[in-house]
N, C-alpha and C positions, 0 to 999 in steps of 0.2 A: 193140672195142665194150664188153667187160666193164670194161676200165680206165676208159673214158669214163664209164660208169654209176657206177662207184665214186667217181670224182672229183666227179660231179654230186651224189651223196648226201653225200659227206664234206665238202665245203667249196668245190667248184668253182662256177662260174657256174650259177645255177638255170636250169631248162628253162622253155619258154614256159608249160607247164601250171602249174609252181610259181609263176611270176610272176603268173598269174591267181588262184591259190588264196590266196596270202598276204593280199591286201587283203580278200577275202571273210571269212577267219577274223578278221581285225582288226576289221572292221565288226561282226561277230557279237558279239565280246567287248565292244566299246564299247556295243552295243545292250543286251546283258544287264546291263552295269554301270549304265547309265542307268535301266533298269527297276528294278533293286535299290535304287538311290538314291531313286528316286521313291517306292517303297513305304515305305522308311524315313522319308522326309520326311512322307508322308501319315500314317503311324502316329504320329510324334512330334507333328505338328500336332493330331491328334485327342486325344492324351494331354494336351497342354498346355491345350487348350480345355476338357477335361472334368475337370481337376484343380482343386480349390478353390485360390483365390489364396493362402490362408494356408498351404497345404501345400507351396508352391513355395519352397524355401529361398533362392532367388536374388532373389525379388521380395517385399519386405516388404509386408504387407497394409496398405492405407491405412485409418485409423480412420474409421468412419462419422461424418459431421457430426451432432452432437447439438444439438437446439434449446436455447437458453438457458432456464434455469428461470424460470418466471414469478414476478414480484413479487406479494406479497399485494395484494388489490384496492385497499386504501387507499393503499398506497405507489405502485401503478401510476397511480392517479388523481392523486396528488401530482406524480409525474414528468411526466405528460401536461400538467397545468396549468402546471408550471414551464417546460416546453418552449414552450408557447404564449406565456407571458408573456415569455420570453427573446426569442422572435421578434418580439413586438410592441414590445419596448423600444427598437428602433432600433440605431444603430451603436455605442452605448456602454451595453450592458445592465448592466454592473457598477456604474454610477453612476446608473442610471435611478431615477425615484421609487419604483418597486416592487421595486428590487433586494433589500431585506431580505426581502420576501415570497418572491421567487424563491429566495433562499438558504435560507430555512426549508423550502420544499417540496423542494428538492434534498437537503437534509440528512435529511429523512424517508426519502427513497429510499435514501440511503447507509446509514442505520442498518438498513433492511430488508435490504439486500444482505449485511450482516454475518452474517445467520442463514441464508444460502443458500450451501452449499458450492461451492467452485471459482469464486468471483466476483472474484478478485483483479484480472483485467484490466478488468472492468466498473467496479470501484471506482476503479482508476487513471485510467480515461478520464473518469469523472464528476468526479473531483477535478481533473485537469489542465485539462479543457475548461470546467468550470463553477464548481465550488465554491472552488478555490484563488483564481481571479481575484476572485470575489465576496468571499471572506474578506479578501483583501488590501485591498479598498476599504472594507469595513465596519470592520475591527479594526486595520488597520495603516496607515491613511492619514487625512488631515484632511478627507476628503469627508464632508459633512454631509447629514442627512435631517431637515428641519424638520417634515415631516408623514409619518409612517410608519404605514401601516395595520396592519402586523404588531405594532406596539407595542414593537419591540426598540430602535430608535434614537430619540434625542431631542436637543434643543438646550437647554441650561440657561443662564439668565441669572444672573450672580453678583449677590447682594444684599450689603449691608453686613454685616460680621461673619462672612461665610462663609469656610471654609477648603477647600483641595483635599480633605483627608481627610474632612471633614464632608459635602461634596457627593458624594464617592465612596461614602460609607457610605449615603447616601440612596438611591442606585441599586443598591446591592449590589456595587459595584466596589471594587478596591483603589486607594489613592492613586497607586501606581505606574502602574496601567493608565490612570487618568484623565490623569496627566501625560504618558504616552506619546502619548495622543491629542492633547494640547496641544502636543507637540513640545518638552516640557520635561524636565529631569533627573528621575529617579524620585522624589526626595524634595523637589522644588521646592514652595515654599509661597506664592509671590507670586501675588496675584490683584488685579484691578481691579474696582471696582463697575461693573456694566453690561457686563462682559466676557461673551461667549457661549462656551460650551464644548460640544464634542461629547461625549455621554454614551451609555452602553448600559444599558438597563433589565434588568440581569442577574437580580436577585431576582424581579422581577415576571414574568419569562419562564422561570422554572424553575431558575435557578441555573446551575452549571457541571456538566459531565459529561466524564469521561475514559474512553475506550474503548481497551483494550490488547489487541492481537492478538499472542500469543506466537509463533505460527507464522510470521507475516510480519515480526516485530520492529518493530511500529509502535505509536505512541501517538497517538490522535486526540483533540483538545480541542474541545469544544462549549461555546459561550457563549450562554446563553439559548436553548438548543435549536438553535443554528445552528453549523455546522462552522466552526472558526477556523483550525486548522493540524494537519498531520501531522508527527510527529517520529519519527526512527529511534532505536531503543533496543537495549540488550542486557538479558538477564535471567538467571535462575537456571541454574547449571550442572546437569548431569544428576544429580550427587550431592546438590545442594541446589536443587531446582526451585522456580520461582515458583508459588505456589498460584493456582488459578483460582477465579472466582466473583464475587459482588457485594459491594462494600464502599464505603467513603467515606473522604475525608481527615479526619484529626482534628487536624492542626496544619499550620503553615506557618512553617518555621524558616529564618532567614537566618544564614549562617555557623555551622552547628551543631557541637556536640561529636560525637565518635564513640567508641563503645565497641568495643574489639576483641572479636570474637565468641568467641575461645578464651581469650585472656589476661584478658579482662574489665577491661582497663585503659582509662581514659577519656582521650582526647586532645582538646585544644582545637582549634578551627579554626585553621589555619595551621601546626600541628605537622606535621613531615615524615611522621609515621606516621598522621595523620588523612587517610584517602583518600576521605572522604565527599563532598568538593567543597563548593561554596558554598551548597547548598540541601538541605533535608531535608523531604519531604512524606510523613509516615507514614500508613499505612492503619489503619482500625479493625480491631484484632486479633480482636475477638470476632466480627465479621461475617465476616471472612476465614478465621477458624480457624487463624491463625498470627500470631505476634508478631514484632516487629522488622522488618516488611516495609514498604517504601515506595519513593518515587522520590527519586533523588539524582544528583549529578554524579559525577565520579571524577577523582582526582589521582594514581592509581597509575601505575607504569611500564608496565603491560601493558594499557592502555586499549584496548578493542575495542567495536565496534558490530556489530549483526547477528550476535551470538554468545551462546552460553550459558556465561557466565563468572562470574556473581555468586553471592553467598551467598543468593540468593532475591529480592533487590531488583530494581527497575527502574533501570537506569543510563542516563543521557543525557549528551550532550556538555555541558560546563559552560556554554557560552553559551546552549545550548538550554534547560537547566533554569533558568537565570536568567530567561530570557524567560517561561517557563511560570510561574515564581514571580510575576513582575510582573503577568501576565494574571489570575491567580487571586486571589480575596479569601480572607482567613482564614475557616476553616469556621464560626467563631462569627458572622461577618458574613453570609456566603452559603455554603450547603452545596455540596460537590463530590462527586457520586456517581461511583463507579468500577466498571467492569466489566472483568474480566480473562478473556479467552477463550483456549482452548488453541491 
């Protein structure tokens, strides 16, 4: 009997009492484990629900949506009117009779956006969906407006003795710009009496304006108060930053000389060390508070855009600065105001 009990306690077959007890202990342990897990889960759920989302290191807080800053009342009115006219213009609003008026109104809204921080996306949308297509029709196509209520566009009939440059001068344009609209080479001089030409009343509508945004590396051209084109630029390096402020163009030079900033050596256009490119558009030094600053191309080996790399000037691709040169008139013919923003 003693031996049998020892075998039963030490490793022999369990008794009937032991067979009944083991499952009861197992169930009790499982039950206690489940209760503990439930308590932990409840506590954790309460903690997560009452912890601010920004304090949870595993879940980044989503920024609250901020309403878009409102435009000034006049610009908001211009935008609303432009949208209404765009909708009324039919399937081809960019060539509709009131397209110049629509472009002027949208241009007012664009210039208002310049002065509201963080409006890059709104600017890009306004440009891509409205202003760029309008500008293409107005300033880069043969589409004509014989009657323009905005006063910007006109059609000129050539009289005896008139020349392209003389006609361009009358409207405040350059000869190159007039010939571009004719589909002719920049210096073409042929005309026929009675020929009709598409012209832009630049001088009567306020001249030219250039807006430069250093932070976005963009240069926007306005012709007679209407957006014409956006160009990508480079500007002053951190050691030689481009100054900001209001100024104007004082010259319009084709194939300029270049004076090396440290050597003070003058290099003619085409010389390997002349890196200025085909065009030089200098700013008024007195208004800007800095001399030797302007817009030009670049022929150096390290040409870059969207970069701070120059000696303070505004750099453009050579083909872009040539186009800009042709669109602008000499400042003695029609002024070009310039605004450089940080």
